[in-house]
Structures are given as structure tokens and as C-alpha cells.
FIDRENBA-233441 format. One record per residue: chain; x negated, y negated, z of N, C-alpha, C, O in turn. Coordinates in pm, whole numbers, plus 32768, in hexadecimal, padded with zeros to 4 digits. Last residue first. Layout:
REM residues N
+-------+------+------+------+------+------+------+------+------+------+------+------+------+
| chain |   nX |   nY |   nZ |  caX |  caY |  caZ |   cX |   cY |   cZ |   oX |   oY |   oZ |
+-------+------+------+------+------+------+------+------+------+------+------+------+------+
|     A |    X |    Y |    Z |    X |    Y |    Z |    X |    Y |    Z |    X |    Y |    Z |
...
+-------+------+------+------+------+------+------+------+------+------+------+------+------+
REM end
This chain:
REM residues 57
+-------+------+------+------+------+------+------+------+------+------+------+------+------+
| chain |   nX |   nY |   nZ |  caX |  caY |  caZ |   cX |   cY |   cZ |   oX |   oY |   oZ |
+-------+------+------+------+------+------+------+------+------+------+------+------+------+
|     A | 5DF9 | E63E | 7134 | 5DC9 | E5F0 | 70C1 | 5E24 | E602 | 704B | 5E0C | E5C9 | 6FE1 |
|     A | 5E4D | E61E | 727D | 5E73 | E660 | 7200 | 5E46 | E607 | 718D | 5E6B | E591 | 7186 |
|     A | 5DC0 | E655 | 73BA | 5DD1 | E5FD | 7347 | 5DF1 | E64E | 72CC | 5DB6 | E6B7 | 72B5 |
|     A | 5E19 | E686 | 74F5 | 5E04 | E6D5 | 747B | 5E24 | E67A | 7405 | 5E98 | E655 | 73F0 |
|     A | 5D7B | E60B | 7618 | 5DD9 | E5F8 | 75AA | 5DB5 | E655 | 7538 | 5D40 | E66E | 751E |
|     A | 5D75 | E659 | 7773 | 5D36 | E656 | 76EF | 5DA0 | E648 | 7684 | 5E11 | E676 | 7694 |
|     A | 5DF8 | E628 | 7861 | 5D77 | E66C | 7863 | 5D2E | E66C | 77DD | 5CB4 | E67C | 77D9 |
|     A | 5E85 | E50F | 78D0 | 5E84 | E55E | 7855 | 5DFC | E5A3 | 784D | 5D97 | E561 | 7834 |
|     A | 5F54 | E4AE | 79DD | 5ECF | E4CA | 79A9 | 5EDA | E527 | 7931 | 5F2D | E582 | 792D |
|     A | 6079 | E3E5 | 799D | 6036 | E45B | 79D3 | 5FAD | E46F | 7993 | 5F96 | E446 | 7921 |
|     A | 606B | E27F | 79CA | 608B | E2F4 | 7978 | 6047 | E36D | 79B7 | 5FE5 | E35D | 7A00 |
|     A | 602A | E1D5 | 7A9B | 6096 | E1AF | 7A3F | 60C5 | E223 | 79E7 | 6139 | E228 | 79BF |
|     A | 5F52 | E1E2 | 7B42 | 5FCD | E224 | 7B6B | 6045 | E205 | 7B11 | 60B7 | E21A | 7B39 |
|     A | 5E63 | E188 | 7AF1 | 5EBA | E124 | 7B2F | 5F3F | E161 | 7B5D | 5F92 | E11B | 7B97 |
|     A | 5E01 | E26B | 7A78 | 5DBC | E238 | 7AEF | 5E11 | E1D2 | 7B39 | 5E08 | E1C8 | 7BB4 |
|     A | 5EAF | E276 | 799C | 5EB5 | E2DE | 7A03 | 5E73 | E2AE | 7A84 | 5EA7 | E2C6 | 7AF1 |
|     A | 5E57 | E195 | 790F | 5EE2 | E19E | 793B | 5EF2 | E204 | 79AA | 5F3B | E1EC | 7A0A |
|     A | 5D51 | E1E4 | 78D9 | 5D6A | E16E | 792E | 5DF9 | E16E | 7963 | 5E11 | E14B | 79D7 |
|     A | 5D86 | E2BF | 7832 | 5D3C | E2D2 | 78AF | 5D52 | E25C | 790D | 5D64 | E270 | 7985 |
|     A | 5E08 | E240 | 775B | 5E50 | E2A3 | 77AB | 5E0A | E2BB | 7831 | 5E4D | E2CB | 7897 |
|     A | 5D32 | E19E | 7700 | 5DB0 | E162 | 772A | 5DFE | E1C2 | 7784 | 5E31 | E19A | 77EC |
|     A | 5C77 | E263 | 76B7 | 5C58 | E204 | 7722 | 5CD7 | E1C2 | 7758 | 5CE5 | E1B1 | 77D1 |
|     A | 5D00 | E2DF | 75E4 | 5CDC | E32D | 765A | 5CBD | E2D1 | 76D0 | 5CE4 | E2EF | 7741 |
|     A | 5D0D | E207 | 7532 | 5D89 | E243 | 7564 | 5D6C | E291 | 75E4 | 5DB6 | E288 | 7645 |
|     A | 5BF8 | E1E1 | 7504 | 5C49 | E175 | 753E | 5CCB | E1AC | 7578 | 5CF4 | E184 | 75E5 |
|     A | 5BAF | E2CF | 748A | 5B74 | E2AD | 750D | 5BC6 | E241 | 7552 | 5BD7 | E244 | 75CB |
|     A | 5C43 | E2AB | 739F | 5C61 | E31B | 73F9 | 5C29 | E301 | 7484 | 5C6C | E31B | 74E8 |
|     A | 5BC2 | E1CE | 732E | 5C4F | E1C5 | 7356 | 5C76 | E233 | 73B6 | 5CC1 | E21C | 7415 |
|     A | 5AC3 | E23E | 72FD | 5AD3 | E1C7 | 7352 | 5B62 | E1BC | 7385 | 5B78 | E1A3 | 73FC |
|     A | 5AF8 | E30F | 7249 | 5AC3 | E32D | 72CE | 5AD6 | E2B7 | 732E | 5AF5 | E2CC | 73A3 |
|     A | 5C34 | E2CC | 71A3 | 5BA4 | E2DF | 71A8 | 5B78 | E2F9 | 7237 | 5BCA | E2F9 | 7292 |
|     A | 5D3B | E29C | 7165 | 5D01 | E259 | 71D9 | 5C69 | E260 | 71D8 | 5C26 | E204 | 7208 |
|     A | 5DCE | E267 | 703A | 5D65 | E2B9 | 7077 | 5D27 | E26C | 70EB | 5CE6 | E205 | 70D5 |
|     A | 5EB7 | E1D2 | 7006 | 5E93 | E242 | 6FB0 | 5E2E | E29F | 6FF0 | 5E36 | E318 | 6FDF |
|     A | 5EB6 | E110 | 70C9 | 5F2D | E164 | 70BA | 5F0B | E1E2 | 7069 | 5F3D | E24E | 7087 |
|     A | 5DCD | E085 | 709F | 5DD5 | E0DC | 7116 | 5E4D | E13A | 710C | 5E49 | E1A8 | 7143 |
|     A | 5E10 | DFE8 | 6FC3 | 5DB6 | E05A | 6FAF | 5DB9 | E0BA | 7025 | 5DA9 | E133 | 7013 |
|     A | 5F6D | DFA6 | 700D | 5EE8 | DF7E | 6FE3 | 5E91 | DFFA | 6FD2 | 5EC4 | E06A | 6FD3 |
|     A | 60A2 | DF24 | 7061 | 605D | DF91 | 701D | 5FD7 | DF5D | 6FEC | 5FD0 | DEF6 | 6FA9 |
|     A | 6117 | DE3E | 70CD | 6102 | DEB2 | 7122 | 60B9 | DF27 | 70E1 | 6094 | DF86 | 7127 |
|     A | 6131 | DD6C | 7016 | 6111 | DD4C | 70A2 | 60E4 | DDC8 | 70F0 | 6092 | DDBC | 714B |
|     A | 6176 | DDE6 | 6F27 | 60FB | DD9A | 6F2E | 60D0 | DD7A | 6FBC | 6059 | DD6D | 6FD9 |
|     A | 6273 | DE47 | 6F6B | 6205 | DEA5 | 6F52 | 617F | DE5E | 6F5D | 6121 | DE94 | 6F96 |
|     A | 62FA | DD4E | 6F7C | 62F5 | DDA9 | 6FEF | 627F | DE0A | 6FE1 | 6232 | DE1D | 703E |
|     A | 62DE | DCF6 | 6E73 | 62A7 | DCA6 | 6EE0 | 6295 | DCFD | 6F5D | 622E | DCF6 | 6F9F |
|     A | 636E | DDBD | 6DEF | 62E0 | DDA9 | 6DD0 | 629C | DD5A | 6E3E | 622A | DD78 | 6E62 |
|     A | 646C | DD8E | 6E5B | 6429 | DE0E | 6E73 | 6393 | DE01 | 6E59 | 6343 | DE36 | 6EA5 |
|     A | 649F | DC90 | 6DF2 | 6498 | DCA3 | 6E82 | 6450 | DD24 | 6EA6 | 6401 | DD28 | 6F05 |
|     A | 64A7 | DCCD | 6CE2 | 6443 | DC6E | 6D15 | 6432 | DC7E | 6DAC | 63C2 | DC79 | 6DDE |
|     A | 6581 | DD81 | 6CD6 | 64FB | DDAC | 6CAE | 648F | DD4F | 6CE5 | 6426 | DD7E | 6D12 |
|     A | 6645 | DD52 | 6E04 | 6634 | DD52 | 6D74 | 65A3 | DD77 | 6D55 | 6553 | DD8A | 6DB0 |
|     A | 66B4 | DE1A | 6F13 | 6653 | DDBC | 6EDB | 6654 | DDC4 | 6E43 | 6662 | DE30 | 6E09 |
|     A | 6758 | DEDD | 6F7A | 6796 | DE63 | 6F4A | 6735 | DDFC | 6F13 | 6760 | DD91 | 6EE8 |
|     A | 6671 | DF56 | 7066 | 66EF | DF68 | 701D | 6727 | DEE1 | 6FF3 | 6724 | DE80 | 703F |
|     A | 658D | DF63 | 70F4 | 658B | DF12 | 707B | 660B | DF22 | 702A | 660F | DEFD | 6FB5 |
|     A | 65AE | E00A | 71CC | 6580 | DF82 | 71E4 | 658A | DF29 | 716A | 6590 | DEAE | 7177 |
|     A | 661E | E0F3 | 7157 | 6655 | E0BC | 71D1 | 662C | E029 | 71E1 | 6680 | DFD5 | 7200 |
+-------+------+------+------+------+------+------+------+------+------+------+------+------+
REM end
């Protein structure tokens, strides 16, 4: 959807901008960051409260 019509160089540039080690594995630090982001969003009334996340490895 977002990269349709890109040539190989454009696709590589797109991947380089948005794919990194966090994409492969958030790790404990990344998971805590996601949970904190969701908690802040809920506290601000931007998203519904999330009682807990189920992480899939």
C-alpha cells in the first residue's frame, strides 16, 4: 500500500528509514516503551485503557 510502484532503490531507502533492530525484536525496553505510550494515551483520553498486553514472540 505505501511502497507500491517503488523501484528497488526506492524500496531499499524506504526499508532503511523504517526497519531496524526494533522491528525484529522490541526486547524488554521496547515492550515497556509501548506499554508506557499506551498508558499515557489512555490517561489523556486518546485511547481506551489497556489492562495488559499479550506479547507474541
